[in-house]
N, C-alpha and C positions, 0 to 999 in steps of 0.2 A: 717173318724174318726173310724168307726167300723173296717175297714181293719187294721188300725194302732194298734188298741186295740187287735185284734186277733193275729197280728204278735207279739205283746209284750208278750201275753200269751204263744205263741209258743216258744219264746226265753227263757222265764223263765223256762218252763218245759223241754226244750231241753238242756239247759246249766246250770244245777244246780250246777256244780262244779266250776263255775267262782268265783274267789276270789275277794279281795277288790281292791282298786285303789292305791296300794302301789308304783307303778312306778313313777319316777320323771316326766314322760311325760303324766301322767293321766290328764284327764279333759282338753285336748287341742283340742278336737273335732276331733281327728284323732286316729284311732285304730292302735296301734304300736306293737301288738302281731303278730308274724310271722304265728302262726297257723290260723289266720283269714285274711291273706293277707297283714298284716302290714310289716313294714321294719325291725322288730325285735329289736327295741330299748327297748321294754319292755318284760320281761319274761312272758311266758304263764300264764294267770290268774291274771295279775297285772294291767291291763288297762281295767277293767270291763265295766265301763260306756261308754267309747268311743267305745269299740268293740261290746257291746250288741246292740247298736243302728243300726248296719249295718251287724250283723252276724246271720245266721240261721244254723240249723243243716246240717250235711253232707247228701247227697242224700241217698235214700234207698239202702241198701247193702254196706254202708260204702264208703270209698274212701280216697285218699291221695293227696299229691301235688308233686308226683314224676316226673311229666312231666317237661321238660326243660323250658316250657313256662308258668309254674304256677306262681302265685303271681305277675302277671303283670297287674292286674285289668281287664283283658279281658278273658271271658270264651271261651276256645278253644276246648271244647268237642262238637262233632257234635250233640249229642242227645239233647242238650239245645240250639241249633241254632248257635253254634260256628263253626269255620272253619274246625274242625276235626284234628287240629294239635296235639291235645292231645287225648290219648285213654280214653275211658269212665272210670271215676273214678280216673283220675290222675291229674285233675285240680280243685279239690274240693273247695278250697278257692275262686277262681275266679268265680266259677259256683254256689256258694251257694245260691245266690239270685234267679237266674233263676231256680235252682233245686227245690226250695220251692214254685215256682209259684208266687213269690212276684214281684211287679212292683210298686215302690213307689218313694218318694222324700226324702229318708233318707240321701242322700249325702249332705255334707255341702255346695256344690256349686249348689244345686237344685234351681229352680225357679229364675235363673239369666238370663233367655232368651237365654241361650247358652247350646247346648247339649254337655255334657262332657263324654258321654259313648263311648268307642272305637267301639262298634258294630255298631254305627251310624256315625262313622267318627269323633267323638269328640276327645279331647286331652287325654282322659283316666284319668282325675282327679276324675271321679266317676266310681265306680264299675258298670259293666253292670247290669241294672235293678234298679238303685238307683237315676236316674235323669229323672223320667218318664215324668213329665209335659214338660220339655224342649225338650226332645227327641221324644215325641209322634208325632210331626209333621213330623218326619223323617221315621215313620213306614209305613207299607204297609197294615194295617188293613183298612176296609171300612171307619171307622170313621176318621182315619188319612188322608186318601185320600180325603174325603169330606172336611175336614178342609183346606187342601192345595188348593183345587179348590176354596173354598170360599175366599181365599186371592188373586185370580187372578182378575185384573181389569175388571169391568163389560163388557166393549166392547169386550175384548178378551175372556172373559168367555162365552159370547154369541156365538162367532164363534167356540169355542171348542166343543160346543154341549153337547152330553150325552155319555153314555157308552153302547149304544144299539148294537154295532157291536159284532159279535160272537167272535172276537179276543180281545175284551176289557179286561183290567185288567190282561194281561199276561206280563206286564212289558215292552213291545215293542210298540212304537208309530207306528200305521198302517194308519195314516191319512197323505196323501201326502202333504196336505196343510201346514203341520207343519214339513216337512222334514222326514216324516215317510214312510213306505212302502205303497203300493197301495191296501192292503187287506181290508181296511175299507173305507166305504163311508165318505166323508168329514163331519165332525161334529158328528161322532159316536164313537170316541175313546178318550174321553176327559181326563180321568185320566192318561192314558199312555202317552198322548201328552202334558200334562200340562207343564212339564219342558222344552220341546223343544220349545213350544210356547213362553215361557218367555226368550228364548235365551240360556238356559242351566244354570246349577248350580252344586254345589258340595255337595248335600244333602245326597247322598248315604252313607251308613255305610262304604263302601269300597273306598270312594273318597280319593284322595291324598295319595294313597298307592304306586304310581308309576306304576300301572297297569290299563289299560283300562278295565272296567267291564260292559260296555253297550252292549246291544244285537247287533249281527251282526259283530261288530268290536272289541268286547272284550269278556270277560268271561261269559257274560249274567247274572251276579250277581247283576247288578244295573239296574233300569228302564231307559229308554231312556232319555238322557239329564241330568242325575243326577251325572255324573262323568266327567264333561266337561273338567277339567284341565288335568286329566290323559289321556283322549281320544283325546285331541287336535291334536296330531301328526297323528292320523289315521282317524280323523273325515271326511276327504274328500272321504273316501271309504265307508261311511255310505250308506247302501242300494244298493251298487253297486254289480253287479254279472257278470258272464260270461255265462248266460243262452241262449244267441243268438246262433243260429245254425251255425253261421260262426265265433264263438269266437275262439281265438288262431290262426287265419290264418294270422296275421300280418297286417291286414287292418282294420282301424277303420270304422265301418259301422253305427255308431250312427249319428243321424241327425246333432248333434253339430259339428261333424268333418268328416262326411262321406256322404254316399248316403241315409241314413235313412232306410236301410233294417233291421237294428237292433233297437229295442226299446231303449229309453233313459236308460242309466245306465246298459245296458245288455251286453256290449262288452268291459269290463274294461281293460283287458290285452292289447288289441289292441289299445285302445284309450288313456290309461294313462301310458302304459308301464308295464313291469313286475316286477320292483323293488317294494318291500313291506317294510314298516316300521317294525322295530323289535317288536313294541308293538301290532301289529295286531294279533288277536287271531287265525285267520286261520294260520296254522302251516307251513308257507312258510319260508324257511331259507334265508331271505333277497331278494328272488326272486321267483316269481311264474313260475315254469318251466313246468306246465301242458300243455297238448294238448288234443284235441278231437280225440279219436281213432275210428277205423272202427269196430263198434259193429256187423257187419254182418260176420266178419271173425274170425276164431279161432286165438289166444286163447280168444279174447275179447268177442265173442258171448256166451261163457259159463258163463260170469259174468252178474249179473242181479241186479235189484232193488228189495229189500225185503220190502214189505209193512207191517208195524207193526200195532198194535192196536192204537198206537199213534206215528207217525213219520215213518221214513224209515231208513234202513241200506243197506249195500251191501252184496251180497252173491255170491257164485260160485258153479256151478254144479260140483260135484265130483263123480257122479254116475248117472244112468238113472233117479232116483227119489230123489236124495240126494244132499242137498245144505250145504256148509260149510260157517259159519258166526261167529260172536262174541257172547259170552254168554250174554253180557249185552244188546244185541238186543232182547233177548227172556226171560230175567228175570230182575227185578229191585233189588231184595233183595238176590237172590241166593237160596231162599226157594221155590218160586212158579214159574211156567212156564207161560209166556205170549205168547201164540201161535200166530205167525205172520198170516197175512191174505192171502197173495199171493206172488208169485215170478214171475217177468217178466224178461226173459233172453234177452240179446242183445238190451236193450232199448236205443234208441238214435235217434235224428233227427226226432222225431214224429213216429218212427216205432219200432217194436220189433221182436224178433225171435220166441217168443212164451210165453205163460203165463200158470201158473198152480196154483191151490189152495193149501194151506198148510194143511196137516193133523195133524201134531204134531212137536214137537221139543224136543231135549235133550241137556243138557249142562254138562260140567264137574262138578261132585258133589262137588268138592273142591272149586268151584268158589265163591267168595264173591265180592261185589262191592267196597270193601276197597282197595285203592291203597297202595301197600307196597313199601318200599325202593327198589331201583334198585337191582335186583337179589334176592329180599327177598320173592318171592312167587307170582309173577304176571303172571305165565304161565298157568293159568286156564281159561282165557277168550276166550273160543272157544265153538261152539255149532254146532249141525247137525240138519237140518230141512228136514222133509219128505214131499214130494209132492204127489198129488193125481193122478199123471200120469207120465210116463217115458219121461219127457221133454228132458232129456239128450240124449236120443236115436235120437232125431230129430236135436238138435242144437250142440251136442257134449258135452263132459265133460272132466275135467282135472284130471290128476293123482297128487298124493302128493309125494313129494320127501323129505324123512326124512334127515335132515342135517347130513352130515358125519363129521368125524374127520378132513378131508381135508377142507371141507367147513368152519368149525369153525376156523381152523387155518388161512384160508384166511381172515375171518372177523377180526381176531386178528392182522393180519399183515397190510393190506391196505384197508380192507372193501370188502364186497361182492356186486357186481353190480347186481341189480335186476330191474324188471319192476313192476309197481303197477298201478292199475286202479280201480276207484269206482265212486259212485254217490255223489259227493260233494254237499253240500247244495246250493252252489252258481252257480253250472252248471245245476241245475234243472234236467230234465230227459235225459240229455246228459251224456254219459260216458266219463269221463276225465281220462287221464293217465299220469303217470310220468315215462318216459323211461330213464333207465340208472342212477337210483339213488342208494344210497349205504346203506347197513346194516353196522353199525359202531361198534357194540358191541353185544356179545352174553353172556347170563348168564346161570348158571346151573339150574335155575328154568324154563327153556324152554321159556324164553322171550328174545327179542332182541330190540335194539335201532336202529332207521333208520333215514335217512335224506330225505325221500320222501315227497313231498308236498301234505299233506292230510288236510282235513277239516271235519267238522261235516257232517255226512252222509257216510263218507268213512269207518266207523266202519264195520269190517267184510270183508273188501275188500282184495283181494289176493296179495301176493308178488310172482312174477314168476321168476324162474331161468331156463335158457336153459341148459338142461341136455341131452347130446348126441343127440342134434338136436330137442328135444321136450321141450315145455314149461311146467313146473311143479310147483305146489304150494309149497312154502317153509315157508309161514307165513300168518297170517291174522292180519289186523290192529286192534289195541285195544284202546289205549288212548293217551293222551298228557300230558307230564310233563311240568307244567308252567315254565316260565323263573325263574331262581334262585332268591329267596328272602330270608329273614331272617328265614322263616319258611319252607323252602323247600331245600332238599339236592341236587336237580337236577338242571342242566342247561337246556337250551331249548333242548328238545328231544322228539321224537315220539316213542311210545312203540308198539310192535307187539308181538303176541304169535307165536312161531315158530313150525315147523312141528314135532319136537320131542314130542310135547304134544299130537298131535291128529292123527298122521300117522296111528297108529295101529287101532284106533277106526274107522277111515274112511274105512280102508280095511275090517274090520269086518262087517260094516254096509252095504257095497255095495251089 
């Protein structure tokens, strides 16, 4: 009651200019003024009662509805938890509730036991933030998770256990007893495994959007087992990897189909084949063409695993003590530097060519984590890492080849054939490469699109071109453009930053 009262006071003080209810559609329980996200059947200021019940002031600093996705009842501004499809301040009407910090039941469809907010996968009949009670069970707060666990049948609830595992509450089920990974002891990852234990559901806000959003097989935006319909075509690949030391050799060595020298689920390409469903988040273009490369030999030995403060990336020695990688591996926001911990060169099959600690890192000052339209300013995702010893003098390092006019012309005609290698999440500590893949488009912002099979962990990995008999770096892996949907201008494509962006800096820092 107090919250509603305070909200009402806020509305009265923030909207003193609202006129009377002169519109023919006033008092129908629906706000029909376009300025507040309605359909525009009423002129601004003529549907006061209907609109005041669900309208709050614009966010601090003003704002408008200039985004093409405004007025669809879904807040698309990233700062309020939206998908980032609208720039800050351009989806004001849809974000007004979340911007004011309100979370109530002002929607006319509230308390009908059905979540109607788009952010939680509802039909969109309610503005985000106005169907709180019905949608609360879909949330990720500790309170919401506790309520969901309380709904699990007692016998199953007992076997789920608690959340004592160090990897609990990360959205991914890590209890193998419920189809998760093996990183948690049985009965220690209850909240993350709840949906899997129940056989799966579509409770995620991104469910039924045509894209799998679960960890490992999707975008990682939904907890395990909560996007079951979208993930059905790729669910058989859940928790499968190619971490076995004999992966990609054409022989299945899992116990289920081979001699058991590979652990279960660790020899996927050899045991299930290389065809991959289009919906798989790993960015294979219909087929996984990777192989394990000999990390003891150049040019592969110059490539290494870069241990971050949280996670790993790939880097390449481009000088005695200098490593080239992606900017997003050393910064989250583009403002601060998150110095990596160490670099291990030629890591593969349980061995390495050498390791060094990291002293510091620098990245392009123009880098931001925001993905721009193709050719619109993505060519800043590169960084240089300084090591505490000249590891490159021991294992070798690679030169950078700045793309020439002839190279760019070749890309425009038929594509440029390159080799790529990195430490994909699903190959563990083994270096996997994609030999003979294509760069398919180059942009003036020093970014390129490619068809090499990369996955999480390959960020910062090099693309190599044979120039006069020597392998040289022409790009570093950056990000992935999701399969085309109504809010993305891109088809399926991998993005890399090419050498025009960093060739001079590498030469200067050597």
